[in-house]
Structures are given as structure tokens and as C-alpha cells.
N, CA, C and O of each residue as an XYZ file, in Angstrom:
864
protein
N      86.385     -9.451     -6.428
C      86.399     -9.795     -7.762
C      85.871     -8.545     -8.355
O      86.421     -7.655     -7.707
N      85.062     -7.973     -9.282
C      84.595     -6.778     -9.737
C      83.974     -7.827    -10.923
O      84.763     -8.512    -11.573
N      82.387     -7.914    -11.183
C      81.905     -8.319    -11.846
C      82.163     -8.448    -13.101
O      82.624     -7.513    -13.756
N      81.879     -9.726    -13.654
C      81.796     -9.772    -15.203
C      81.256     -8.655    -16.612
O      80.062     -8.377    -16.724
N      81.830     -8.353    -17.154
C      81.280     -6.758    -17.552
C      80.088     -7.592    -18.622
O      79.134     -6.932    -19.034
N      80.236     -9.109    -19.028
C      79.393     -9.465    -19.770
C      78.606     -9.666    -19.290
O      77.586     -9.166    -19.766
N      78.479    -10.327    -18.305
C      76.958    -11.178    -17.214
C      76.502    -10.170    -16.507
O      75.293    -10.106    -16.287
N      77.479     -9.079    -15.959
C      75.932     -8.131    -15.448
C      75.360     -7.709    -15.707
O      75.548     -7.331    -16.863
N      74.404     -7.377    -15.244
C      72.777     -6.394    -15.391
C      73.479     -4.736    -16.098
O      74.283     -3.948    -15.599
N      72.584     -4.708    -17.720
C      73.477     -3.461    -17.802
C      72.222     -2.630    -18.053
O      71.401     -3.087    -18.849
N      71.942     -1.247    -17.352
C      71.332     -0.322    -17.665
C      70.605     -0.821    -19.064
O      71.085     -1.417    -20.029
N      69.222     -0.335    -18.797
C      68.585     -0.128    -19.627
C      68.818      0.940    -20.973
O      68.876      0.557    -22.141
N      68.929      2.285    -20.541
C      69.740      4.089    -21.072
C      70.223      4.396    -19.254
O      69.955      3.950    -18.139
N      71.182      5.566    -19.969
C      71.352      5.118    -19.425
C      71.233      6.329    -17.910
O      70.574      7.369    -17.873
N      71.786      5.954    -17.209
C      71.173      6.418    -15.873
C      71.282      7.726    -15.666
O      72.144      8.289    -16.342
N      70.446      8.599    -14.674
C      70.243      9.798    -14.265
C      70.791     10.565    -12.882
O      70.030     10.806    -11.946
N      72.367     10.954    -12.877
C      72.020     11.986    -11.532
C      71.754     13.100    -11.421
O      72.159     13.887    -12.276
N      70.789     13.663    -10.055
C      71.264     15.333    -10.171
C      72.010     15.749     -8.848
O      71.835     15.670     -7.632
N      72.485     15.997     -9.306
C      73.669     16.392     -8.445
C      74.217     18.391     -8.958
O      73.797     19.109     -9.866
N      75.347     18.665     -7.793
C      76.046     19.765     -8.509
C      77.351     19.362     -8.153
O      77.591     18.410     -7.410
N      78.318     20.197     -8.765
C      79.973     19.516     -8.812
C      80.305     19.413     -8.034
O      80.768     18.325     -7.690
N      80.288     20.737     -7.042
C      81.484     20.355     -6.069
C      80.622     19.953     -4.778
O      80.944     20.373     -3.666
N      79.405     19.043     -4.994
C      78.706     18.279     -3.663
C      79.160     17.197     -3.422
O      78.552     16.270     -3.957
N      80.879     16.672     -2.190
C      81.294     15.796     -1.962
C      80.377     14.362     -1.385
O      80.807     13.257     -1.051
N      79.222     14.792     -1.420
C      77.937     14.102     -1.673
C      77.317     13.398     -3.478
O      76.558     12.462     -3.732
N      77.710     13.907     -3.964
C      76.880     14.190     -4.926
C      78.713     13.819     -5.984
O      78.812     13.866     -7.210
N      79.257     13.664     -5.518
C      80.813     13.339     -6.587
C      80.878     11.737     -6.437
O      81.010     10.898     -7.329
N      80.681     11.469     -4.343
C      80.989     10.049     -4.075
C      79.940      9.126     -5.615
O      80.252      8.337     -6.506
N      78.886      9.697     -5.263
C      77.914      9.109     -6.672
C      78.597      8.304     -8.021
O      78.722      7.204     -8.558
N      78.948      9.809     -8.131
C      79.247      9.553    -10.012
C      81.027      8.996     -9.423
O      81.433      8.309    -10.361
N      81.885      9.024     -8.571
C      82.443      8.734     -8.964
C      82.788      6.794     -8.506
O      83.839      6.153     -8.531
N      81.206      6.342     -8.088
C      81.176      5.112     -7.900
C      80.255      4.142     -9.729
O      80.405      2.967    -10.064
N      79.606      4.986    -10.295
C      79.197      4.941    -11.253
C      80.330      4.996    -12.669
O      80.123      4.484    -13.769
N      81.641      5.838    -12.204
C      82.430      5.934    -13.309
C      83.068      4.651    -13.093
O      82.944      3.778    -13.952
N      83.928      4.383    -11.740
C      84.416      3.270    -11.085
C      83.773      1.379    -11.842
O      84.494      0.504    -12.320
N      82.411      1.360    -11.682
C      81.813      0.368    -12.572
C      81.419      0.611    -14.271
O      81.111     -0.055    -15.260
N      81.601      1.702    -13.960
C      81.772      1.305    -16.025
C      80.115      1.394    -16.503
O      79.769      0.918    -17.584
N      78.989      2.158    -15.435
C      78.436      2.466    -15.948
C      77.725      3.294    -16.851
O      78.514      4.239    -16.826
N      76.966      3.603    -17.513
C      76.361      4.706    -19.075
C      75.343      5.627    -17.855
O      74.341      5.265    -17.238
N      76.094      6.926    -17.843
C      74.684      8.085    -16.651
C      75.141      9.168    -17.656
O      75.973      9.255    -18.559
N      74.166      9.988    -17.051
C      74.037     11.526    -17.460
C      74.125     12.394    -16.096
O      73.831     12.123    -14.932
N      74.476     13.160    -16.512
C      74.538     14.608    -14.592
C      72.811     15.220    -15.269
O      72.403     15.009    -16.411
N      72.162     15.890    -14.312
C      71.647     17.200    -14.155
C      71.859     18.164    -12.920
O      71.725     17.982    -11.710
N      72.253     19.296    -13.701
C      72.752     20.421    -12.901
C      71.575     20.382    -11.477
O      70.441     19.938    -11.656
N      72.030     20.909    -10.081
C      70.478     21.006     -9.999
C      71.344     22.645     -9.065
O      72.359     22.731     -8.374
N      70.475     23.521     -9.447
C      70.603     24.805     -9.177
C      70.425     25.458     -7.272
O      69.542     26.080     -6.681
N      71.903     24.842     -6.831
C      70.970     24.895     -4.773
C      71.523     26.260     -4.565
O      71.611     26.422     -3.348
N      71.943     27.331     -5.216
C      71.626     28.933     -4.924
C      69.795     29.271     -5.538
O      68.898     29.819     -4.897
N      69.740     28.729     -6.914
C      68.806     29.266     -6.321
C      67.654     28.845     -6.148
O      66.613     29.167     -6.720
N      67.933     27.749     -4.945
C      66.331     27.125     -4.320
C      66.284     25.625     -5.180
O      65.747     24.744     -4.508
N      66.695     25.231     -6.385
C      65.688     24.674     -7.067
C      65.441     23.343     -6.106
O      64.431     22.641     -6.129
N      66.388     23.196     -5.413
C      65.975     21.525     -4.715
C      64.924     21.722     -4.208
O      63.913     21.111     -4.557
N      64.935     22.402     -3.498
C      63.510     23.109     -2.166
C      62.158     23.283     -2.883
O      61.300     24.046     -2.441
N      61.985     22.519     -4.056
C      60.487     22.942     -5.226
C      60.060     21.915     -6.251
O      60.541     21.002     -6.923
N      59.592     22.167     -6.160
C      59.194     20.794     -7.547
C      59.390     21.857     -8.580
O      59.376     23.085     -8.665
N      59.723     19.985     -9.899
C      59.470     19.072     -9.621
C      60.517     17.888     -8.878
O      60.672     16.667     -8.873
N      61.173     19.252     -8.199
C      62.496     18.529     -7.897
C      62.159     17.617     -6.525
O      62.765     16.554     -6.391
N      60.880     18.174     -5.188
C      60.957     17.441     -3.825
C      59.840     15.649     -4.895
O      59.660     14.609     -4.262
N      59.575     15.723     -5.686
C      58.839     14.838     -6.116
C      60.050     13.576     -6.036
O      59.866     12.562     -5.363
N      61.302     13.824     -6.836
C      62.028     13.032     -6.463
C      62.381     12.923     -4.816
O      61.737     12.025     -4.275
N      63.200     13.599     -4.001
C      63.714     13.669     -2.750
C      62.893     14.770     -1.997
O      63.320     15.893     -1.729
N      61.734     14.313     -1.716
C      60.420     14.958     -0.368
C      61.666     15.961      0.573
O      61.335     16.982      1.176
N      63.017     15.462      0.541
C      63.688     16.141      1.646
C      64.399     17.341      0.561
O      64.788     18.412      1.026
N      64.445     17.217     -0.020
C      65.867     18.574     -0.969
C      66.546     18.752     -0.960
O      67.133     19.826     -1.092
N      67.036     17.177     -0.690
C      68.886     17.105     -0.547
C      69.476     16.807     -2.125
O      68.535     16.844     -2.918
N      70.263     16.636     -2.525
C      71.287     16.389     -3.297
C      72.195     15.165     -2.952
O      72.774     15.159     -1.866
N      72.387     13.839     -4.071
C      72.542     13.902     -4.984
C      71.033     12.546     -5.170
O      70.854     11.529     -4.500
N      70.372     12.988     -6.090
C      69.179     11.746     -6.529
C      69.172     11.054     -7.167
O      68.028     11.335     -7.525
N      69.510      9.933     -8.011
C      69.648      8.892     -8.825
C      68.995      8.315     -9.211
O      68.811      7.185     -8.759
N      68.127      8.935    -10.531
C      66.962      8.051    -11.756
C      67.514      6.857    -12.359
O      68.338      7.266    -13.177
N      67.484      5.371    -12.381
C      67.873      4.418    -12.669
C      66.591      4.019    -13.574
O      65.971      3.041    -13.155
N      65.908      4.871    -15.217
C      64.903      4.245    -15.891
C      63.982      4.230    -14.674
O      63.776      3.106    -14.216
N      63.330      5.350    -14.002
C      62.335      4.994    -13.743
C      62.197      4.792    -11.640
O      61.270      5.326    -11.031
N      63.400      3.878    -10.850
C      63.406      3.827     -9.990
C      64.911      4.664     -9.600
O      66.087      4.793     -9.940
N      63.585      5.227     -8.349
C      64.899      6.342     -8.284
C      64.938      6.548     -6.666
O      63.903      6.668     -6.010
N      66.502      6.583     -5.983
C      66.539      6.435     -5.221
C      67.460      7.493     -4.286
O      68.671      7.269     -4.297
N      67.151      8.226     -3.764
C      68.063      9.932     -3.304
C      68.600      9.406     -1.900
O      67.981      8.628     -1.175
N      70.008     10.023     -1.600
C      70.554     10.254     -0.370
C      72.145      9.088     -0.433
O      72.288      7.944     -0.001
N      73.169     10.058     -1.198
C      74.481      9.146     -1.338
C      74.446      7.951     -0.811
O      74.545      7.090     -1.685
N      74.368      7.621      0.022
C      75.263      6.205      0.443
C      73.986      5.514      0.726
O      74.301      4.434      1.226
N      72.880      5.596      0.661
C      72.092      4.406     -0.484
C      71.814      4.215     -1.369
O      70.946      3.404     -1.693
N      72.659      5.114     -2.293
C      72.308      5.365     -4.337
C      74.171      4.714     -3.948
O      74.358      3.926     -4.874
N      75.248      4.716     -3.218
C      75.896      3.124     -3.014
C      75.349      2.172     -3.417
O      75.402      1.452     -4.414
N      74.544      2.272     -2.096
C      74.377      0.062     -1.592
C      73.393     -0.257     -2.920
O      73.716     -1.205     -3.636
N      72.156      0.554     -3.264
C      72.067     -0.057     -4.466
C      72.243     -0.401     -5.762
O      71.545     -1.198     -6.389
N      73.367      0.327     -6.244
C      74.447      0.543     -7.664
C      75.450     -0.734     -6.976
O      76.079     -1.402     -7.797
N      75.605     -1.073     -5.541
C      76.276     -2.135     -5.298
C      75.223     -3.505     -5.751
O      75.370     -4.390     -6.593
N      74.514     -3.314     -5.119
C      73.778     -4.478     -4.926
C      72.906     -4.550     -6.366
O      72.269     -5.603     -6.364
N      72.711     -3.909     -7.383
C      71.898     -4.269     -9.084
C      73.067     -4.361     -9.770
O      73.113     -5.177    -10.691
N      73.990     -3.724     -9.529
C      75.262     -3.784    -11.062
C      76.969     -4.375    -10.454
O      78.030     -4.179    -11.047
N      76.829     -4.950     -9.431
C      77.604     -5.519     -8.986
C      77.883     -6.895     -8.066
O      77.071     -7.129     -7.172
N      79.133     -7.908     -8.284
C      78.673     -8.798     -7.580
C      79.676     -8.833     -6.006
O      80.462     -9.779     -5.953
N      79.670     -8.091     -5.061
C      80.311     -8.332     -4.061
C      82.111     -7.736     -4.019
O      82.892     -7.817     -3.070
N      82.334     -7.196     -5.293
C      83.489     -6.557     -5.225
C      83.470     -5.146     -4.033
O      84.235     -4.711     -3.173
N      82.141     -4.792     -4.580
C      82.223     -3.452     -3.242
C      81.375     -3.529     -2.223
O      81.916     -2.651     -1.550
N      80.557     -3.844     -1.623
C      79.891     -4.047     -0.485
C      79.916     -5.699     -0.343
O      78.934     -6.188     -0.903
N      80.847     -6.746      0.303
C      80.759     -7.628      0.144
C      79.321     -8.147      1.177
O      78.881     -7.526      2.145
N      78.753     -9.576      0.562
C      77.795    -10.249      0.901
C      78.193    -10.723      2.317
O      77.554    -10.139      3.192
N      79.079    -11.624      2.764
C      79.421    -11.870      3.623
C      78.897    -10.515      5.417
O      78.524     -9.351      5.274
N      79.047    -11.148      6.645
C      77.886    -10.081      7.143
C      79.014     -9.651      7.775
O      78.660     -8.701      8.475
N      80.379     -9.873      7.924
C      81.556     -9.383      8.389
C      81.806     -8.780      7.640
O      82.500     -8.042      8.338
N      81.892     -8.280      6.515
C      82.811     -8.028      5.448
C      81.205     -6.550      5.004
O      81.664     -5.631      4.326
N      80.292     -6.451      5.196
C      78.994     -6.139      5.117
C      79.365     -4.568      5.883
O      79.728     -3.486      5.423
N      79.035     -5.126      7.441
C      79.653     -4.405      8.649
C      80.666     -4.235      8.370
O      81.063     -5.051      9.202
N      81.574     -3.893      7.916
C      82.716     -3.253      7.943
C      82.943     -2.012      6.777
O      83.659     -1.011      6.745
N      81.926     -2.630      5.820
C      81.813     -0.956      5.337
C      80.611     -0.045      5.801
O      80.839      1.164      5.848
N      79.392     -0.482      6.137
C      78.450     -0.525      5.923
C      79.406      0.684      7.678
O      79.843      1.785      7.340
N      79.544      0.343      9.005
C      81.225      1.106      9.493
C      81.222      2.942      8.594
O      80.662      4.038      8.617
N      82.350      2.110      7.870
C      82.435      3.271      7.491
C      81.577      4.555      6.400
O      81.981      5.714      6.310
N      80.428      4.039      5.706
C      79.205      4.620      5.405
C      78.899      6.121      6.625
O      78.896      7.349      6.716
N      78.593      4.334      7.640
C      78.347      5.867      9.502
C      79.149      6.878      9.668
O      78.888      7.911     10.285
N      80.478      6.513      8.935
C      81.435      7.858      9.134
C      81.598      8.912      8.439
O      82.252      9.947      8.576
N      80.587      8.304      7.314
C      80.927      9.562      6.244
C      79.450     10.339      6.208
O      79.214     11.497      5.864
N      78.393      9.140      6.755
C      76.794     10.561      7.417
C      77.585     11.165      9.066
O      76.904     11.944      9.731
N      78.658     10.849      9.480
C      78.841     11.518     10.898
C      80.022     12.266     10.952
O      80.243     13.474     10.860
N      80.852     11.123     11.151
C      82.550     11.896     11.454
C      83.199     13.479     10.230
O      83.610     14.637     10.301
N      82.899     12.482      9.324
C      82.927     13.032      7.949
C      82.341     14.703      7.457
O      82.849     15.823      7.397
N      80.727     13.979      7.109
C      79.816     15.234      6.882
C      79.964     16.790      8.267
O      79.668     17.976      8.120
N      80.594     15.969      9.627
C      80.267     17.274     10.362
C      81.935     17.322     11.160
O      82.163     17.611     12.335
N      82.662     17.045     10.380
C      84.153     17.629     10.045
C      84.743     17.955      8.985
O      84.525     19.166      8.965
N      85.547     17.645      7.773
C      86.226     18.213      7.114
C      84.490     18.553      5.860
O      84.443     19.599      5.212
N      83.819     17.951      5.808
C      82.756     18.695      4.834
C      82.376     19.986      5.619
O      82.332     21.071      5.038
N      82.086     19.850      7.019
C      81.495     20.707      7.198
C      82.253     22.105      7.193
O      81.788     23.243      7.136
N      83.408     21.713      7.260
C      84.524     22.904      7.382
C      84.485     23.662      5.985
O      84.255     24.859      5.813
N      84.828     22.465      4.795
C      84.344     22.907      3.845
C      83.585     24.177      3.450
O      83.841     25.100      2.677
N      82.312     23.821      4.454
C      81.015     24.588      3.907
C      81.197     26.058      4.497
O      80.583     27.066      4.145
N      82.328     25.930      5.622
C      81.789     27.050      6.093
C      82.454     27.746      5.483
O      82.214     28.916      5.185
N      83.843     26.798      5.084
C      85.633     28.232      5.043
C      85.458     28.278      3.219
O      85.962     29.316      2.791
N      84.990     27.579      2.337
C      84.999     27.819      1.479
C      83.103     28.960      0.813
O      82.838     30.123      0.510
N      82.356     27.648      0.918
C      80.442     28.170      0.759
C      80.123     29.809      1.791
O      79.397     30.707      1.365
N      80.705     29.855      2.883
C      80.612     30.912      4.394
C      79.540     30.529      4.904
O      79.056     31.402      5.625
N      78.797     29.363      4.834
C      77.748     28.516      5.464
C      77.939     29.115      7.116
O      79.113     29.182      7.480
N      76.964     29.519      8.055
C      77.650     29.328      9.298
C      77.476     28.194      9.807
O      76.435     27.716     10.259
N      78.701     27.658      9.726
C      79.181     26.849     11.019
C      79.928     26.706     11.435
O      80.974     26.693     10.787
N      79.925     26.488     12.868
C      80.901     25.713     13.492
C      82.169     25.487     13.219
O      82.634     24.356     13.360
N      83.018     26.665     12.730
C      83.590     25.969     11.826
C      85.210     25.739     13.062
O      85.744     24.645     12.874
N      85.634     26.269     13.731
C      86.141     25.334     15.307
C      86.088     24.014     15.744
O      87.037     23.362     16.180
N      84.858     23.626     15.597
C      84.294     22.541     15.613
C      84.439     21.603     14.543
O      84.755     20.447     14.824
N      84.232     21.981     13.221
C      84.209     21.129     12.439
C      85.382     20.433     12.317
O      85.441     19.208     12.210
N      86.822     21.586     12.339
C      87.876     21.641     12.269
C      88.838     20.726     13.112
O      89.888     20.240     12.691
N      88.342     20.578     14.296
C      88.691     19.764     15.860
C      88.089     18.280     15.443
O      88.654     17.230     15.752
N      86.700     18.365     14.598
C      86.013     16.990     14.956
C      86.951     16.089     13.255
O      86.938     14.889     12.979
N      87.573     17.134     12.533
C      87.743     16.682     11.427
C      89.689     16.252     11.944
O      89.989     15.116     11.575
N      90.396     16.713     12.390
C      91.677     16.425     13.194
C      91.548     14.594     14.052
O      92.301     13.622     13.994
N      89.815     14.906     15.001
C      89.779     13.519     15.647
C      89.614     12.393     14.793
O      90.141     11.347     15.173
N      88.958     12.391     13.663
C      89.034     11.383     12.695
C      89.928     11.076     11.992
O      89.778      9.961     11.491
N      91.266     11.846     11.592
C      92.354     11.899     10.656
C      93.132     11.355     12.232
O      94.355     11.280     12.108
N      92.646     11.002     13.561
C      93.956     10.662     14.274
C      93.693      9.407     14.678
O      94.254      8.967     15.681
N      92.471      8.367     13.689
C      91.523      7.659     14.144
C      92.125      7.266     12.851
O      93.131      6.561     12.935
N      91.670      7.613     11.576
C      92.278      7.030     10.321
C      93.861      6.691     10.400
O      94.202      5.559     10.742
N      94.509      7.353     10.187
C      95.954      7.368     10.403
C      96.828      5.761     10.404
O      97.597      5.247      9.592
N      96.229      5.271     11.839
C      97.202      4.144     11.894
C      96.436      3.302     11.424
O      97.065      2.249     11.321
N      95.055      3.150     10.958
C      94.383      1.740     10.488
C      95.140      1.945      9.085
O      95.734      0.996      8.573
N      95.098      3.333      8.421
C      95.984      3.332      6.803
C      97.271      2.926      6.684
O      97.654      2.655      5.546
N      98.213      2.794      7.804
C      99.338      1.899      8.279
C      99.403      0.998      8.079
O     100.415      0.440      7.656
N      98.039      0.347      8.371
C      98.334     -1.379      8.243
C      97.128     -1.859      7.082
O      97.044     -3.051      6.787
N      96.709     -1.393      6.796
C      96.140     -1.601      5.572
C      96.216     -0.779      4.048
O      96.508      0.380      4.343
N      96.110     -0.863      2.887
C      95.516     -0.211      1.933
C      94.729      0.477      2.020
O      94.876      1.671      1.758
N      94.083      0.172      2.253
C      92.347      0.191      1.989
C      91.650      0.289      3.658
O      92.280     -0.233      4.578
N      89.841      1.250      4.027
C      89.643      1.476      4.824
C      89.230      0.385      5.732
O      89.067      0.528      6.944
N      89.063     -0.766      5.038
C      88.329     -2.052      4.843
C      89.901     -3.405      5.290
O      89.748     -4.468      5.893
N      90.759     -3.047      4.941
C      91.200     -4.094      4.761
C      91.976     -3.378      3.005
O      92.086     -2.202      2.658
N      92.310     -4.448      2.374
C      93.587     -5.140      1.515
C      92.102     -4.648     -0.091
O      92.657     -3.793     -0.782
N      91.143     -4.850     -0.484
C      90.724     -4.485     -1.448
C      89.952     -2.739     -1.135
O      89.255     -2.508     -0.148
N      90.195     -1.979     -1.921
C      89.212     -1.153     -2.206
C      88.067     -1.292     -2.223
O      87.776     -1.730     -3.335
N      86.541     -1.082     -1.161
C      85.042     -0.829     -1.177
C      84.731      0.233     -0.918
O      85.379      1.213     -0.552
N      83.135     -0.023     -1.206
C      81.665      1.356     -1.067
C      82.973      2.459     -0.110
O      83.771      3.140     -0.754
N      82.974      2.452      1.357
C      84.057      2.771      2.247
C      84.618      3.344      1.861
O      84.199      4.499      1.782
N      86.227      3.010      1.212
C      87.025      4.423      0.797
C      85.956      5.377     -0.804
O      86.382      6.513     -1.015
N      85.093      5.052     -1.484
C      84.680      6.042     -2.126
C      82.796      7.024     -1.274
O      81.974      7.839     -1.692
N      83.005      6.263     -0.041
C      82.348      7.196      0.569
C      82.898      8.402      1.611
O      82.481      9.314      2.324
N      83.769      7.939      1.306
C      85.427      8.419      2.313
C      86.066      9.447      2.158
O      86.714     10.001      3.046
N      85.911      9.976      0.528
C      87.180     10.180     -0.055
C      86.705     11.354     -0.727
O      87.650     11.674     -1.448
N      86.110     11.881     -0.838
C      85.626     12.888     -1.479
C      86.252     14.337     -0.299
O      87.118     15.145     -0.638
N      85.496     14.332      1.150
C      85.655     15.912      1.318
C      87.205     15.350      2.840
O      87.569     15.980      3.833
N      87.690     13.928      2.277
C      89.265     14.261      2.746
C      89.990     14.698      1.723
O      90.745     15.659      1.874
N      89.849     13.963      0.363
C      90.570     14.685     -1.011
C      90.328     16.694     -0.790
O      90.974     17.634     -1.251
N      89.778     16.669     -0.382
C      89.570     18.314      0.177
C      89.666     19.166      1.065
O      89.579     20.393      1.102
N      89.918     18.120      2.006
C      89.832     18.653      3.529
C      90.699     20.145      3.270
O      90.325     21.217      3.745
N      91.799     19.986      2.507
C      92.691     21.334      2.588
C      91.657     23.175      2.494
O      91.791     24.288      3.002
N      90.923     22.658      1.758
C      89.461     23.612      1.154
C      88.782     24.053      2.723
O      88.130     25.097      2.696
N      88.864     23.480      3.822
C      88.214     23.649      5.169
C      89.143     24.228      5.761
O      88.725     25.137      6.479
N      90.592     24.052      5.775
C      91.615     24.518      6.424
C      92.501     23.414      7.641
O      93.344     23.671      8.500
N      91.932     22.312      7.276
C      92.619     21.079      7.261
C      92.902     20.504      7.128
O      92.288     19.464      6.887
N      94.559     20.692      7.172
C      95.207     20.268      5.734
C      96.410     18.882      6.701
O      96.950     18.993      7.801
N      96.454     17.494      5.525
C      96.765     16.436      5.720
C      98.321     15.956      5.734
O      98.691     14.786      5.831
N      99.325     17.337      5.593
C     100.669     17.151      5.824
C     100.781     15.680      7.040
O     101.095     14.505      6.852
N     100.347     16.462      8.323
C     100.405     15.225      9.770
C      99.791     13.338      9.069
O      99.963     12.161      9.388
N      99.288     13.872      8.345
C      98.630     12.496      7.434
C      98.708     11.610      6.986
O      97.609     11.117      6.730
N     100.117     10.639      6.504
C     101.006     10.593      5.198
C     100.064      9.207      4.802
O      99.784      8.809      3.671
N      99.721      8.686      5.959
C      98.920      6.803      5.920
C      98.127      7.987      5.084
O      98.364      8.154      3.888
N      97.410      8.592      5.617
C      96.003      9.230      4.821
C      96.238      9.579      3.106
O      95.689      9.095      2.116
N      97.236     10.569      3.237
C      97.737     10.650      1.707
C      97.913      9.779      1.159
O      97.508      9.810     -0.003
N      98.526      8.647      1.583
C      98.709      7.324     -0.040
C      97.454      6.540      0.003
O      97.222      5.862     -0.997
N      96.196      6.491      1.439
C      95.774      5.704      0.992
C      94.511      6.919     -0.412
O      93.692      6.351     -1.134
N      94.725      8.666     -0.446
C      93.846      8.985     -1.462
C      93.935      8.584     -2.722
O      93.130      8.170     -3.555
N      95.944      8.948     -2.674
C      96.911      8.682     -4.047
C      96.290      6.927     -4.506
O      95.857      6.682     -5.632
N      96.369      5.933     -3.446
C      95.568      3.957     -4.133
C      94.137      4.347     -4.720
O      93.693      3.885     -5.770
N      93.384      5.387     -3.786
C      92.169      5.455     -4.207
C      92.358      6.513     -5.855
O      91.788      5.972     -6.802
N      92.882      7.514     -6.111
C      93.353      8.240     -7.243
C      93.537      6.901     -8.255
O      93.129      7.012     -9.411
N      94.092      5.758     -7.857
C      94.990      5.177     -8.892
C      94.001      3.640     -9.636
O      94.274      2.762    -10.455
N      92.896      3.962     -8.863
C      91.809      2.990     -9.285
C      91.374      3.381    -10.596
O      90.925      4.480    -10.923
N      91.619      2.002    -11.569
C      90.837      2.239    -13.081
C      89.340      2.907    -13.190
O      88.349      2.406    -12.658
N      89.330      3.979    -13.876
C      88.540      5.184    -14.288
C      87.943      5.806    -12.638
O      86.778      5.884    -12.248
N      89.119      6.152    -11.973
C      88.945      6.947    -11.011
C      88.438      8.917    -11.649
O      88.852      9.338    -12.729
N      87.686      9.641    -10.857
C      86.970     10.485    -11.623
C      87.487     11.647     -9.953
O      87.231     11.548     -8.753
N      88.354     12.723    -10.869
C      88.524     13.606     -9.281
C      87.605     14.366     -9.417
O      87.104     14.719    -10.484
N      87.076     14.925     -7.530
C      86.888     15.537     -6.942
C      87.041     16.826     -7.753
O      88.199     17.222     -7.889
N      85.820     17.725     -8.452
C      86.770     19.265     -8.479
C      87.127     20.402     -7.421
O      86.283     20.642     -6.557
N      88.428     21.179     -7.433
C      88.112     21.880     -6.632
C      87.241     23.208     -6.446
O      86.394     23.866     -7.052
N      87.788     23.208     -5.526
C      86.163     24.263     -4.944
C      87.062     25.572     -5.144
O      88.256     25.370     -4.928
N      86.669     27.051     -5.568
C      86.968     28.213     -5.524
C      87.015     29.324     -3.989
O      86.076     30.014     -3.593
N      87.968     29.242     -3.549
C      86.943     30.585     -2.246
C      86.775     31.489     -2.982
O      87.290     31.706     -4.079
N      85.739     32.297     -2.175
C      85.333     33.368     -2.932
C      86.565     34.693     -1.977
O      87.325     34.494     -1.030
N      86.296     35.862     -2.698
C      87.630     36.480     -2.626
C      87.283     37.161     -1.210
O      86.140     37.452     -0.856
N      88.632     37.399     -0.341
C      88.218     38.199      1.272
C      87.946     39.857      1.000
O      87.653     40.597      1.940
């Protein structure tokens, strides 16, 4: 059950999300901010211009990566770390269960988001849409193996960890929803497609923007 808006903590001022709109890592944070109904504003970071690799951004995240969240002076970097922070700070266990089994189930998928999703559909999209020098065939193959694992799981349950949406679904959604932009079709995976629709039906859902492929 979600936290009661009348009793849960309320930010003293809108949170600031440093992002770029086409980043799936940033989208998972913005999606969760929206699902929680928290006040926030976005601050675009010019990745092409290298803004993330110089001051003052490096003071926020010495690794030079987005997203970064500034919660009125509390600065948190890394998309999955931000999700955990927001769930523990502004929710009551709906999105990140407090029991060991439930928490471990979510953590498993946060690890998948940082592993197989990042090096599978996310890398395929980076290579195809943004022209990054990444092993495209390997990324597409990893995406296929990931989806082959997810498909039967999502045939048995509506969401990744069971009957209710959790941080697992928030972390996994963006790059899988845009897998086709990396040349990884979703048509062979009807259960995954149904899962995407269920995520998109959540109250205050925020869509992941579509990227425009560069002209050939």
C-alpha cells in the first residue's frame, strides 16, 4: 500500500534532477518521482558538450555521470541508488519492501538493470541511435537472452517481483520499452509487452521519450 500523502514526508522545496531527456537511467528516476507525486524540476546536462566531465558537475558526481538528484542539499548519484533513497525517504514500503525476501527480490532486478539491461538493450540503443562504439551484435544477443528469461517470469506474474509494481519495474522499464530503437524487436515477447502496458497504466506514469535515429 502506498504511503498516505497526508502523513509521508514532504520535501521542503522541489527536488532537482540533473539529467538528459533521452537517458533511460535518468528516466527511471523521473518516472519514480512522478509515481510518488513528489515536486521536482529537471536540470539538463549537456553531455555532448562534456558538461558532465567538468566542474561544477563533478562536485555533484565525481564519476561524471547522470542522473544526480539534489534533495535540498542531500545529493545522491547513480540511478538505482536514487531510487532506493527516494523509496526509503518518501514511501512506506510499497515500492521497496522492508522484509528481507521482498527487498532481495527487488535488489536482484536492480542488479539486472545495472548488468544485463545496461549491457544488452541499453547498449544496443546507444550504438544504434547515438553511434557509440559498442559491440552491437553482442548487445543485441545479450538483450535476447535477457528477454528469454523475462518472458516466462512475466507469464506467471504481472510484475517482475510478483503481484505489485516495485522499484524492480521502475528500474527495468525504460530501456526495455525502447529496445526496438536498438534493433531488438519485442514482437517475440508478448508477456513482456503486456508487462510494459501494465507499467504504463500506473497512476502518474511518465513515458520514456523516443529517440530519433541519425540520418543514414
